[in-house]
C-alpha positions as CSV (number, residue, x, y, z in Angstrom):
1,M,-38.4,45.4,-21.6
2,E,-38.4,42.0,-20.1
3,T,-39.1,39.4,-22.8
4,S,-40.2,35.9,-23.0
5,K,-37.7,33.0,-23.1
6,T,-39.2,31.9,-26.4
7,P,-37.9,33.3,-29.7
8,P,-39.4,36.7,-30.7
9,Q,-41.5,35.1,-33.4
10,S,-43.0,32.5,-31.1
11,S,-46.7,32.9,-30.3
12,A,-46.6,30.7,-27.2
13,P,-46.7,32.2,-23.8
14,T,-43.7,31.7,-21.6
15,T,-45.8,30.7,-18.5
16,A,-49.0,28.7,-18.4
17,A,-51.9,30.6,-17.0
18,P,-52.4,29.6,-13.4
19,A,-55.4,27.4,-12.6
20,R,-58.3,29.5,-11.5
21,S,-60.1,28.7,-8.3
22,A,-62.8,26.1,-9.0
23,P,-66.2,27.7,-9.7
24,P,-68.5,28.8,-8.3
25,F,-66.3,31.7,-7.2
26,V,-67.9,34.6,-5.3
27,P,-68.8,37.6,-7.6
28,Q,-66.9,40.8,-6.7
29,I,-70.1,42.7,-6.2
30,R,-71.3,40.1,-3.7
31,L,-68.0,40.3,-1.8
32,Y,-68.5,44.1,-1.6
33,Q,-72.1,43.7,-0.3
34,N,-70.9,41.2,2.3
35,W,-68.4,43.8,3.4
36,L,-71.1,46.5,3.6
37,R,-73.1,44.1,5.8
38,D,-70.2,43.1,8.1
39,Q,-68.5,46.5,8.3
40,R,-71.3,49.0,7.9
41,G,-74.3,47.1,9.0
42,L,-76.0,47.7,5.7
43,A,-78.0,45.1,3.9
44,F,-80.1,45.5,0.7
45,D,-82.8,43.2,-0.6
46,S,-82.3,44.1,-4.2
47,Y,-79.8,45.7,-6.5
48,D,-82.2,48.6,-7.0
49,A,-82.2,49.3,-3.3
50,L,-78.4,49.2,-3.3
51,W,-78.2,51.5,-6.3
52,R,-80.7,54.0,-4.7
53,W,-78.6,54.1,-1.5
54,S,-75.4,54.7,-3.5
55,T,-76.9,57.6,-5.5
56,T,-78.7,59.2,-2.5
57,E,-76.1,58.7,0.3
58,L,-73.2,59.9,-1.8
59,D,-70.8,60.4,1.1
60,A,-71.5,57.0,2.5
61,F,-71.1,55.2,-0.8
62,W,-67.9,56.8,-2.0
63,Q,-66.4,56.5,1.5
64,S,-67.2,52.8,1.4
65,V,-65.4,52.5,-2.0
66,W,-62.3,54.3,-0.5
67,D,-62.3,51.9,2.5
68,Y,-63.2,48.7,0.7
69,F,-60.2,49.1,-1.7
70,G,-57.9,50.3,1.1
71,I,-57.0,53.6,-0.6
72,Q,-54.0,55.1,1.2
73,S,-53.3,58.7,2.1
74,P,-50.7,60.2,4.4
75,T,-53.2,62.9,5.4
76,P,-56.9,62.5,6.2
77,H,-59.6,64.0,4.1
78,T,-61.9,66.5,5.8
79,A,-65.0,65.4,3.8
80,V,-66.1,63.1,1.1
81,L,-68.2,65.4,-1.1
82,A,-67.5,68.9,0.3
83,H,-69.6,70.7,-2.3
84,N,-72.3,69.0,-4.3
85,T,-72.3,71.3,-7.3
86,M,-72.1,70.5,-11.0
87,P,-69.6,71.4,-12.3
88,G,-67.2,72.1,-9.5
89,A,-67.9,69.2,-7.1
90,Q,-65.1,68.9,-4.5
91,W,-64.2,65.4,-3.5
92,F,-62.0,64.2,-0.6
93,P,-60.4,67.5,0.2
94,G,-57.2,67.0,2.2
95,A,-56.5,63.5,0.9
96,Q,-53.3,62.7,-1.1
97,V,-53.1,59.9,-3.6
98,N,-51.2,58.8,-6.7
99,Y,-52.5,56.5,-9.4
100,A,-49.1,54.9,-10.0
101,R,-48.6,54.3,-6.3
102,Q,-51.9,52.4,-6.1
103,A,-50.8,50.2,-9.1
104,L,-47.3,49.5,-7.8
105,R,-48.4,48.6,-4.3
106,H,-49.2,45.1,-5.7
107,V,-45.6,44.4,-6.9
108,D,-44.4,42.1,-4.2
109,A,-47.5,40.1,-3.6
110,A,-48.3,39.5,-7.3
111,H,-44.7,38.6,-8.0
112,A,-44.5,36.2,-5.1
113,A,-47.6,34.5,-6.5
114,G,-45.7,34.0,-9.8
115,L,-48.0,36.3,-11.8
116,P,-46.9,38.8,-14.5
117,A,-48.0,42.4,-14.7
118,I,-48.4,42.7,-18.5
119,I,-48.6,40.1,-21.2
120,S,-48.4,41.5,-24.8
121,R,-48.3,40.3,-28.4
122,N,-48.3,42.0,-31.8
123,E,-49.2,41.0,-35.3
124,K,-45.7,39.5,-35.9
125,G,-46.3,37.0,-33.1
126,Q,-43.8,38.7,-30.8
127,H,-44.8,37.7,-27.3
128,R,-43.6,39.5,-24.2
129,E,-44.2,39.3,-20.5
130,L,-43.4,42.0,-18.0
131,S,-43.0,41.0,-14.4
132,W,-44.2,43.3,-11.6
133,P,-40.7,44.1,-10.3
134,E,-39.5,44.9,-13.9
135,L,-42.6,47.1,-14.3
136,R,-41.6,49.0,-11.1
137,R,-37.9,49.3,-12.2
138,Q,-38.7,50.6,-15.6
139,V,-41.3,53.1,-14.2
140,A,-38.7,54.3,-11.7
141,S,-36.0,54.6,-14.3
142,L,-38.1,56.6,-16.7
143,A,-39.6,58.8,-13.9
144,L,-36.1,59.7,-12.8
145,H,-35.1,60.4,-16.4
146,L,-38.1,62.8,-16.9
147,K,-37.4,64.5,-13.6
148,A,-33.8,65.0,-14.7
149,Q,-35.1,66.7,-17.8
150,G,-37.0,69.2,-15.7
151,V,-40.5,67.7,-15.7
152,L,-42.3,69.2,-12.7
153,P,-45.8,68.5,-11.3
154,G,-48.3,69.8,-13.7
155,D,-46.1,69.6,-16.8
156,R,-47.6,67.7,-19.7
157,V,-46.0,64.7,-21.3
158,A,-47.5,63.8,-24.7
159,A,-47.2,60.3,-26.1
160,Y,-47.6,59.1,-29.7
161,L,-47.6,55.4,-29.0
162,P,-49.4,52.2,-29.9
163,N,-50.9,49.6,-27.4
164,V,-47.6,48.2,-26.2
165,P,-46.3,47.7,-22.6
166,E,-44.0,50.8,-23.0
167,A,-47.1,53.0,-23.2
168,M,-48.2,51.8,-19.8
169,V,-44.7,52.3,-18.4
170,A,-44.5,55.8,-19.8
171,F,-47.9,56.7,-18.3
172,L,-47.0,55.4,-14.8
173,A,-43.6,57.1,-14.9
174,T,-45.2,60.4,-15.9
175,V,-47.9,60.5,-13.3
176,S,-45.7,59.1,-10.5
177,I,-43.9,62.5,-10.5
178,G,-47.0,64.6,-11.0
179,G,-46.7,65.0,-14.7
180,V,-49.9,65.2,-16.7
181,W,-50.3,62.4,-19.3
182,S,-51.8,62.6,-22.8
183,I,-51.7,60.1,-25.6
184,C,-52.7,59.8,-29.2
185,A,-52.7,56.6,-31.3
186,P,-50.2,56.4,-34.3
187,D,-53.2,55.7,-36.7
188,M,-54.3,59.3,-36.2
189,G,-53.3,61.8,-38.8
190,T,-50.7,64.5,-38.0
191,H,-53.3,67.2,-38.2
192,A,-55.6,65.5,-35.7
193,V,-52.7,64.8,-33.3
194,L,-51.6,68.5,-33.5
195,D,-55.2,69.7,-32.9
196,R,-54.9,67.9,-29.6
197,F,-51.3,68.3,-28.4
198,R,-51.0,72.0,-29.5
199,Q,-53.7,72.9,-27.0
200,I,-51.9,71.4,-24.0
201,E,-48.3,72.6,-24.8
202,P,-46.4,69.5,-23.7
203,K,-42.9,69.7,-22.3
204,V,-42.0,66.2,-23.3
205,L,-42.9,64.1,-26.4
206,I,-42.6,60.3,-26.4
207,G,-42.9,58.9,-29.9
208,V,-42.7,55.6,-31.8
209,D,-40.8,55.0,-35.0
210,G,-43.6,53.0,-36.5
211,V,-46.3,50.4,-36.1
212,T,-47.4,47.2,-37.8
213,Y,-51.1,47.0,-38.7
214,G,-53.0,44.8,-41.2
215,G,-49.9,42.9,-42.2
216,R,-47.9,46.1,-43.1
217,D,-45.2,48.2,-41.4
218,H,-46.1,51.9,-41.2
219,D,-43.1,54.2,-40.7
220,R,-43.9,57.2,-38.4
221,T,-40.5,58.9,-38.3
222,A,-41.7,61.6,-40.7
223,V,-44.7,62.3,-38.5
224,L,-42.5,62.6,-35.5
225,A,-40.4,65.2,-37.2
226,E,-43.6,67.1,-38.0
227,L,-44.9,66.9,-34.5
228,R,-41.6,68.0,-33.0
229,G,-41.4,70.9,-35.4
230,A,-45.0,72.0,-34.7
231,L,-44.8,71.8,-30.9
232,P,-42.4,74.5,-29.8
233,S,-43.2,73.8,-26.1
234,V,-41.4,70.4,-26.3
235,Q,-38.0,70.6,-24.6
236,H,-37.2,66.9,-24.6
237,A,-38.2,63.9,-26.8
238,V,-37.9,60.1,-26.2
239,L,-38.0,57.7,-29.1
240,L,-39.3,54.1,-28.9
241,G,-38.0,51.8,-31.5
242,N,-41.0,49.6,-32.2
243,L,-40.2,48.5,-35.7
244,D,-36.4,48.8,-35.2
245,A,-35.1,48.6,-31.7
246,S,-31.8,50.2,-32.7
247,V,-33.3,53.2,-34.5
248,L,-31.8,56.6,-33.5
249,I,-32.9,60.1,-34.4
250,A,-30.8,63.2,-33.6
251,E,-31.9,65.1,-30.5
252,W,-34.2,62.3,-29.4
253,A,-33.3,60.2,-26.4
254,S,-33.6,56.5,-26.8
255,W,-36.3,54.6,-24.9
256,T,-33.9,51.9,-24.0
257,G,-31.5,54.3,-22.4
258,A,-34.2,56.1,-20.5
259,T,-35.5,52.9,-19.0
260,A,-32.2,51.1,-18.4
261,R,-31.3,52.4,-15.0
262,N,-31.1,49.8,-12.2
263,D,-29.4,51.2,-9.1
264,A,-30.1,52.2,-5.5
265,E,-32.1,55.3,-6.5
266,T,-34.5,53.3,-8.8
267,A,-34.9,50.7,-6.1
268,A,-35.8,53.4,-3.5
269,F,-38.1,55.3,-5.9
270,E,-41.7,55.9,-4.8
271,P,-44.4,57.9,-6.6
272,M,-45.0,61.2,-4.9
273,W,-48.1,62.0,-2.9
274,L,-50.4,64.4,-4.8
275,P,-53.6,66.2,-3.9
276,F,-56.7,64.1,-4.7
277,D,-57.7,66.4,-7.6
278,H,-54.2,66.8,-9.1
279,P,-54.5,66.4,-12.9
280,L,-53.8,62.8,-14.0
281,W,-54.3,62.8,-17.8
282,I,-55.9,64.8,-20.6
283,V,-58.2,62.9,-22.9
284,Y,-60.1,64.3,-25.9
285,S,-63.8,64.2,-26.8
286,S,-65.2,66.2,-29.7
287,G,-68.3,68.1,-30.1
288,T,-69.8,69.5,-33.3
289,T,-67.8,72.7,-33.4
290,G,-64.2,73.8,-32.7
291,L,-61.2,71.9,-31.7
292,P,-61.4,68.6,-29.7
293,K,-62.1,69.2,-26.0
294,P,-59.0,68.5,-23.9
295,I,-60.6,66.9,-20.8
296,V,-58.7,66.9,-17.5
297,H,-59.3,64.2,-15.0
298,G,-57.8,63.9,-11.5
299,H,-55.8,61.2,-9.8
300,G,-58.2,60.4,-7.0
301,G,-61.5,60.4,-9.0
302,S,-60.1,58.3,-11.8
303,L,-58.6,55.8,-9.4
304,L,-61.9,55.4,-7.4
305,V,-64.2,55.1,-10.4
306,A,-61.8,52.7,-12.2
307,L,-61.9,50.4,-9.2
308,Q,-65.7,50.7,-8.8
309,L,-66.2,49.9,-12.5
310,K,-63.6,47.2,-13.1
311,V,-64.0,45.3,-9.9
312,L,-67.6,45.7,-8.6
313,H,-69.3,45.8,-12.0
314,N,-66.9,44.2,-14.5
315,D,-66.2,41.5,-11.9
316,I,-62.4,41.5,-12.6
317,G,-60.6,40.5,-9.5
318,C,-57.0,40.7,-8.1
319,S,-54.9,38.0,-9.8
320,Y,-53.2,36.9,-6.6
321,D,-56.4,36.8,-4.5
322,A,-57.6,33.2,-3.9
323,N,-61.1,34.0,-5.1
324,S,-59.9,35.2,-8.5
325,F,-56.5,33.7,-8.7
326,G,-54.9,33.8,-12.1
327,E,-57.2,36.5,-13.4
328,R,-56.1,37.7,-16.8
329,Y,-57.8,40.8,-18.2
330,H,-57.9,41.6,-21.9
331,W,-59.9,44.5,-23.6
332,Y,-58.9,45.1,-27.2
333,S,-58.2,48.7,-27.7
334,S,-56.0,51.3,-29.4
335,T,-54.4,54.0,-27.4
336,G,-56.8,56.5,-29.0
337,W,-59.8,55.0,-27.2
338,V,-60.7,55.4,-23.5
339,M,-60.7,51.6,-23.2
340,W,-56.9,51.8,-23.2
341,N,-57.2,53.7,-19.9
342,A,-59.7,51.1,-18.7
343,Q,-57.4,48.2,-19.7
344,M,-54.6,49.8,-17.8
345,S,-56.7,50.2,-14.7
346,G,-56.4,46.5,-14.2
347,L,-53.0,47.2,-12.6
348,L,-54.8,49.2,-9.8
349,S,-56.0,46.0,-8.2
350,G,-53.1,43.8,-9.0
351,T,-54.6,42.2,-12.1
352,T,-52.5,40.8,-15.0
353,C,-53.3,42.9,-18.1
354,V,-53.2,41.1,-21.5
355,I,-52.8,43.5,-24.5
356,Y,-52.7,43.1,-28.3
357,D,-51.2,45.5,-30.8
358,G,-52.5,45.1,-34.3
359,N,-55.6,44.5,-36.5
360,P,-58.1,42.2,-34.8
361,G,-59.4,41.2,-38.2
362,G,-56.1,40.1,-39.8
363,S,-55.1,41.9,-43.0
364,K,-56.9,43.0,-46.2
365,D,-55.3,40.1,-48.1
366,H,-55.9,37.6,-45.4
367,P,-58.9,38.4,-43.2
368,D,-58.9,36.5,-39.9
369,W,-61.3,37.2,-37.1
370,G,-59.7,34.5,-35.0
371,V,-56.6,36.6,-34.2
372,L,-57.8,37.7,-30.7
373,W,-59.4,34.4,-29.9
374,R,-56.2,32.5,-30.5
375,F,-54.4,35.1,-28.4
376,A,-56.9,34.7,-25.6
377,A,-56.7,30.9,-25.7
378,E,-52.9,30.8,-25.6
379,T,-52.5,33.3,-22.8
380,G,-55.3,32.1,-20.6
381,V,-57.5,35.2,-20.7
382,T,-60.4,35.1,-18.2
383,F,-62.1,38.4,-19.1
384,F,-62.3,39.1,-22.8
385,G,-63.5,42.6,-23.9
386,A,-63.8,44.4,-27.2
387,G,-65.9,46.8,-29.1
388,A,-69.4,45.6,-30.0
389,A,-68.4,45.9,-33.7
390,F,-65.7,43.2,-33.1
391,F,-68.2,40.6,-32.0
392,A,-70.6,41.6,-34.9
393,N,-67.7,41.1,-37.4
394,C,-66.9,37.7,-35.9
395,M,-70.5,36.6,-36.4
396,K,-70.6,38.0,-40.0
397,A,-67.4,36.2,-40.8
398,G,-69.0,32.9,-39.8
399,I,-66.2,31.9,-37.4
400,T,-66.4,29.0,-35.0
401,L,-64.7,29.7,-31.7
402,A,-63.9,26.0,-31.2
403,D,-61.4,26.4,-34.0
404,Y,-59.1,28.7,-32.0
405,G,-57.9,26.8,-29.0
406,D,-59.1,26.3,-25.4
407,L,-61.3,29.3,-24.5
408,T,-62.9,27.6,-21.5
409,R,-61.0,29.9,-19.1
410,I,-63.0,32.9,-20.4
411,R,-65.9,33.5,-18.0
412,A,-66.9,37.0,-19.1
413,L,-67.3,39.0,-22.3
414,G,-67.1,42.7,-22.2
415,T,-68.5,45.0,-24.9
416,T,-68.9,48.8,-25.4
417,G,-68.4,51.5,-28.0
418,S,-71.8,51.0,-29.6
419,P,-74.9,49.0,-28.8
420,L,-74.6,45.2,-29.0
421,S,-77.5,43.7,-31.0
422,P,-79.4,40.8,-29.5
423,E,-78.5,38.7,-32.5
424,V,-74.8,39.1,-31.9
425,Q,-75.1,38.4,-28.2
426,Q,-77.1,35.2,-28.9
427,W,-74.5,34.1,-31.4
428,G,-71.7,34.5,-28.9
429,T,-73.7,32.8,-26.2
430,A,-74.3,29.8,-28.5
431,Q,-70.6,29.7,-29.4
432,F,-69.6,29.4,-25.8
433,E,-72.3,26.9,-25.1
434,A,-70.7,24.7,-27.8
435,L,-67.4,25.0,-25.9
436,G,-69.1,23.8,-22.7
437,T,-69.5,27.2,-21.1
438,R,-73.1,27.7,-20.3
439,D,-74.7,31.1,-19.9
440,I,-71.5,33.1,-20.6
441,W,-71.8,36.4,-18.9
442,W,-72.0,39.5,-21.2
443,N,-70.8,42.6,-19.4
444,N,-72.2,45.3,-21.7
445,I,-71.2,48.8,-20.6
446,S,-71.8,52.4,-21.7
447,G,-70.0,55.4,-20.5
448,G,-67.4,57.7,-22.1
449,T,-64.1,59.4,-22.5
450,D,-65.8,62.5,-20.9
451,F,-65.7,61.1,-17.4
452,C,-63.5,58.0,-18.0
453,G,-66.0,55.6,-16.5
454,A,-69.4,54.0,-17.2
455,F,-72.9,55.1,-16.4
456,I,-74.5,51.8,-17.3
457,G,-73.0,48.3,-17.1
458,G,-73.1,44.8,-15.7
459,N,-73.9,43.0,-12.5
460,R,-72.7,39.4,-12.3
461,E,-75.7,38.4,-10.1
462,M,-78.5,39.8,-12.3
463,P,-80.4,38.1,-15.2
464,Q,-79.3,38.8,-18.7
465,V,-81.5,40.0,-21.6
466,P,-79.8,40.0,-25.0
467,G,-79.4,43.5,-26.3
468,E,-79.7,45.1,-22.8
469,M,-77.3,46.3,-20.2
470,Q,-78.1,45.0,-16.8
471,C,-78.1,48.1,-14.6
472,R,-77.2,51.6,-13.8
473,M,-73.8,51.8,-12.1
474,L,-73.4,52.2,-8.4
475,G,-72.9,55.9,-7.5
476,A,-74.2,57.0,-11.0
477,A,-77.5,58.8,-10.6
478,V,-78.5,58.1,-14.2
479,E,-82.0,58.8,-15.5
480,A,-83.8,59.1,-18.8
481,W,-85.5,62.4,-19.2
482,N,-88.4,63.2,-21.6
483,T,-88.8,66.4,-23.6
484,E,-90.3,68.1,-20.5
485,G,-87.2,67.3,-18.5
486,L,-88.9,64.7,-16.3
487,P,-87.5,61.2,-15.5
488,V,-89.3,58.4,-17.4
489,M,-89.2,54.6,-17.3
490,G,-89.9,52.4,-20.3
491,E,-89.5,55.3,-22.7
492,V,-86.5,56.6,-24.7
493,G,-85.1,59.9,-23.2
494,E,-82.0,61.9,-22.8
495,L,-79.4,60.3,-20.6
496,V,-78.6,62.5,-17.7
497,C,-76.6,62.0,-14.5
498,A,-78.3,64.0,-11.7
499,Q,-75.4,63.7,-9.1
500,P,-71.7,64.2,-9.4
501,I,-69.3,61.3,-9.6
502,P,-65.6,61.6,-8.7
503,S,-64.2,61.1,-12.2
504,M,-66.2,63.9,-13.9
505,P,-63.7,66.4,-15.4
506,L,-61.8,68.8,-13.3
507,Y,-62.0,71.2,-16.2
508,L,-61.2,71.5,-19.9
509,W,-57.7,72.6,-20.6
510,G,-57.5,76.3,-21.7
511,D,-61.2,76.9,-20.8
512,K,-60.3,79.8,-18.5
513,D,-63.9,80.8,-17.6
514,G,-65.4,77.3,-17.7
515,S,-67.9,78.3,-20.4
516,R,-66.9,75.5,-22.7
517,Y,-67.2,72.9,-20.0
518,L,-70.7,74.2,-19.1
519,S,-71.9,74.3,-22.7
520,S,-70.6,70.7,-23.3
521,Y,-72.5,69.0,-20.5
522,F,-74.6,71.3,-18.3
523,D,-76.5,73.8,-20.5
524,M,-79.6,71.9,-21.5
525,Y,-81.6,72.0,-18.3
526,P,-82.1,74.7,-15.7
527,A,-79.7,74.8,-12.7
528,G,-81.1,72.9,-9.7
529,H,-83.7,71.0,-11.8
530,G,-83.6,67.3,-10.7
531,R,-80.5,67.9,-8.6
532,Q,-81.8,66.8,-5.1
533,P,-80.2,63.5,-4.2
534,G,-82.9,60.9,-4.4
535,G,-85.1,63.0,-6.7
536,G,-86.6,66.5,-6.9
537,D,-85.3,69.9,-7.5
538,G,-82.5,71.5,-5.5
539,P,-81.4,75.2,-5.3
540,A,-79.9,76.7,-8.4
541,S,-76.6,76.9,-6.6
542,M,-76.2,73.1,-7.1
543,G,-75.9,73.6,-10.8
544,A,-77.4,71.6,-13.6
545,V,-77.5,67.8,-14.3
546,W,-74.9,66.3,-16.6
547,R,-76.5,65.7,-20.1
548,H,-74.4,63.0,-21.8
549,G,-75.7,63.1,-25.3
550,D,-77.1,59.6,-25.6
551,W,-80.6,58.2,-26.0
552,L,-81.5,55.9,-23.1
553,K,-84.4,53.6,-22.1
554,I,-84.6,52.2,-18.6
555,D,-86.9,49.2,-17.9
556,G,-89.1,50.0,-14.9
557,A,-89.3,46.5,-13.7
558,S,-85.8,45.0,-14.2
559,G,-83.7,48.1,-14.3
560,G,-82.1,47.0,-17.5
561,C,-81.0,49.7,-19.9
562,I,-80.7,50.1,-23.7
563,I,-78.7,52.9,-25.3
564,Y,-80.1,53.9,-28.7
565,G,-77.1,56.0,-30.0
566,R,-76.1,59.6,-29.8
567,S,-78.8,62.3,-29.2
568,D,-76.5,64.9,-30.6
569,A,-74.5,65.2,-33.8
570,T,-71.2,63.9,-32.5
571,I,-69.8,61.0,-34.6
572,N,-69.4,57.7,-32.7
573,R,-67.5,55.1,-34.7
574,H,-67.3,52.0,-32.7
575,G,-66.6,53.9,-29.5
576,L,-64.3,56.5,-30.9
577,R,-65.9,59.9,-30.9
578,M,-64.9,62.7,-33.3
579,G,-66.3,66.1,-33.8
580,T,-67.9,66.8,-37.1
581,S,-65.9,70.0,-37.4
582,E,-62.7,67.9,-37.7
583,I,-64.2,66.0,-40.6
584,Y,-65.3,69.2,-42.2
585,S,-61.8,70.7,-41.9
586,A,-60.3,67.7,-43.8
587,V,-63.0,67.5,-46.5
588,E,-63.4,71.2,-47.1
589,S,-59.7,71.6,-47.6
590,L,-60.2,70.1,-51.1
591,P,-60.7,72.8,-53.7
592,E,-63.7,70.9,-55.3
593,V,-65.7,70.9,-52.0
594,L,-67.5,74.1,-51.1
595,D,-69.5,72.8,-48.2
596,S,-70.2,69.5,-46.4
597,L,-72.4,67.8,-43.8
598,V,-71.9,64.5,-42.1
599,V,-74.2,62.5,-39.8
600,D,-73.8,59.2,-37.9
601,L,-76.9,57.1,-38.0
602,E,-76.0,54.6,-35.3
603,Y,-79.3,54.1,-33.5
604,L,-81.5,51.3,-32.1
605,G,-78.6,48.9,-32.1
606,R,-77.9,49.4,-35.8
607,E,-74.3,49.3,-37.0
608,S,-72.9,52.8,-37.5
609,Y,-73.7,54.2,-41.0
610,M,-72.1,57.6,-41.7
611,P,-73.0,59.3,-45.0
612,L,-71.2,62.5,-46.1
613,F,-73.0,65.1,-48.2
614,V,-70.9,67.5,-50.2
615,A,-71.7,70.6,-52.1
616,L,-69.3,71.0,-55.0
617,R,-67.7,73.9,-56.8
618,P,-69.5,74.5,-60.2
619,G,-67.9,72.2,-62.8
620,S,-66.8,69.6,-60.3
621,V,-68.2,66.1,-60.5
622,L,-68.4,63.5,-57.7
623,D,-66.7,60.7,-59.6
624,D,-64.6,57.8,-58.2
625,A,-61.5,59.9,-58.3
626,L,-63.0,62.7,-56.2
627,R,-64.5,60.1,-53.8
628,A,-61.1,58.6,-53.3
629,R,-59.5,62.0,-52.7
630,I,-62.2,62.9,-50.1
631,N,-61.7,59.5,-48.3
632,G,-58.0,60.0,-48.5
633,A,-58.3,63.5,-46.9
634,V,-60.3,62.1,-44.0
635,R,-58.0,59.1,-43.6
636,T,-54.8,61.2,-43.6
637,A,-56.1,64.0,-41.4
638,L,-58.0,61.9,-38.9
639,S,-58.0,58.2,-39.1
640,P,-59.3,55.4,-41.4
641,R,-62.1,54.8,-38.8
642,F,-63.8,58.1,-39.9
643,V,-63.9,57.5,-43.6
644,P,-67.6,57.9,-44.6
645,D,-69.6,54.9,-45.7
646,D,-71.1,56.8,-48.6
647,I,-70.6,60.2,-50.2
648,F,-73.5,62.1,-51.9
649,A,-73.4,65.3,-54.0
650,V,-76.0,67.9,-52.9
651,A,-76.9,71.4,-54.1
652,E,-76.7,72.9,-50.6
653,V,-76.0,72.0,-47.0
654,P,-79.0,73.1,-44.8
655,R,-78.1,76.0,-42.5
656,T,-79.8,78.1,-39.8
657,L,-80.2,81.9,-40.2
658,S,-77.0,82.2,-38.1
659,G,-75.1,80.0,-40.5
660,K,-75.0,76.8,-38.4
661,K,-75.1,73.5,-40.2
662,Q,-78.3,71.6,-39.5
663,E,-76.7,68.3,-38.5
664,L,-79.0,67.1,-35.8
665,P,-82.3,67.8,-37.8
666,I,-80.9,65.9,-40.8
667,K,-79.8,63.0,-38.6
668,K,-83.3,62.8,-37.0
669,L,-84.9,63.0,-40.5
670,L,-82.8,60.1,-41.7
671,L,-83.7,58.1,-38.6
672,G,-87.3,58.3,-39.6
673,Q,-88.7,61.4,-37.9
674,P,-91.0,63.7,-40.0
675,I,-89.4,66.9,-41.3
676,E,-91.9,69.2,-39.7
677,K,-90.9,67.8,-36.2
678,V,-87.2,68.1,-36.6
679,V,-86.6,71.5,-38.1
680,N,-88.2,75.0,-38.1
681,K,-88.0,76.2,-41.7
682,D,-88.5,79.8,-40.6
683,A,-85.2,79.6,-38.7
684,M,-83.4,78.4,-41.8
685,A,-81.3,80.3,-44.3
686,N,-82.1,77.9,-47.2
687,P,-85.2,75.8,-46.4
688,G,-85.7,75.0,-50.1
689,C,-82.8,72.6,-50.0
690,L,-84.6,70.3,-47.6
691,D,-86.7,68.7,-50.3
692,W,-83.6,66.7,-51.5
693,Y,-83.0,65.4,-48.0
694,V,-86.6,64.4,-47.5
695,A,-86.6,62.5,-50.8
696,F,-83.3,60.9,-49.8
697,A,-84.6,59.8,-46.4
698,K,-87.8,58.4,-48.0
699,E,-85.7,56.4,-50.5
700,R,-83.3,55.1,-47.8
701,S,-86.3,54.1,-45.6
702,S,-87.8,52.2,-48.5
703,T,-84.5,50.4,-49.2
704,L,-84.1,49.4,-45.5
705,S,-87.6,48.1,-45.2
706,N,-87.0,45.8,-48.3
707,T,-83.8,44.3,-46.9
């Protein structure tokens, strides 16, 4: 890894951030509309008109994205959207692409402009910069190493790595030779990682010896041994020494050796051309039952949607382009969140990615919500993104941004993961006004791991309303549907996407008949209903609309959107989704726990509140010791992020006659809906237990109203 010229403990960047072109620069979405006017003869008098064109004329819009970003293919595509069906839409048949090739095409121009590819730092203050040529060399070296180990197109490479440059290198190397990438964060428990990796049977495992988080080193070598032993499909393993660069483990190749090659073959290496829908990566999203869903996305769709989102809507430009010269893009994330994928997509358009590995709030003994702000000031970040909870924590901690260095290069703040409250947005705006930055642009987005993109997001040219997202994304035919399945404005409804977008999953791994994919997103509404581009029903052969599982309200006048939380029982903790079944598996492994039920009450912009209800074995008592054991079981099996906020002992968990836990009715009850509207007692096996939950909901409502 290419390092800075400063000592490892130094927190100072090696190169000053280049001066950005003097504002006002031209927003990326305006540049695109100018191109549409000049190259296509298309002009729109409002964003709504542009959006309607993009969701009605699907072929014309996505072809324009292909052409605008200069996507290359050695063979022409025979259509844009060959089959408008959901699921099963066929995009750009005949085209060949490679995600890594698109990223590495910027090497020479970006390096000639003196711009790095990746800037990174960790909690220990170790600062590194990776140049574009060094990124290309390391990718080529590792790709050739994997190829020599027998990795073929379609083989899975699983990674257990933190948010460090090596993770990006490993990803690009894997996909450059047609391998299928999948990553889990080292803060996930062994059980949760195996629940994911076992399903995909990886040929190669790339692991880390340990991580530093919250001021402590966490050794992970024992976990690596468990993973290797429990994954018989693994034929080769590579070890990254993150805590100790010299660490060696028998039968594990060293990262340093695998990326050290620098010869004629690495210099001549080029990523292979792959079909547009060749599998790129497998990410995981959990429902309420069964194992996590292994979602397979393709090279072409992920590439196109990443550029549409990051450039047109997030307004993140190419770092060596005059209009956005010196762009430095930071979105705080772990590798277990889809925002890691979004951060990495900066490379697709030649943008410098700025990444941090560690706790954004300091340590337990020394809380510090200025960590990322200092990092941004010292590295010249221009786009600063994080989960909504991060900004809320900064406000609650009472920090003053002026205390953390020169943040005047930041021109945009990105948020996602959970709704951003108006109060937090107003706080942040006031903080930047005190720095001399008036009307800082908040780019609030909402999408998901499921399609690795966003349905709702920002537009640099539109007005901002605190607590709202500005618009529906181009190409995303998003609507809010009422209980009758009709689109509504100004009312809260189910978020649906009525037309396909290129990054929707190719399939779920191991889902041979497609039934799990259908039941996850397409089984709520009749096939054909609402599927005609521009509105109205289509034939049943078009399939059903995508139902995302969020509550949405669209303002009929401005087009602004508000997400009100999950409409299903999936847990969403600051953007990381986890199936309730995974929590039950951890909790109910304890002998004292007979049954359990968990709900996440994130709604109406409120901070996530996740109570856990446990039915205990006779003679057991929910004391502090048992609470600690329950929390420890969740922390160990899954992640500290999914430790419940409160634990309550109950006589019974409400279940249907078929034995299914009544998660969604209890969630709705605790959100204030009357019991008679959320559950049919005649369909319950134990309706008598509901009285306790009704009383609990009433008490909770009374407590909230008095605070």
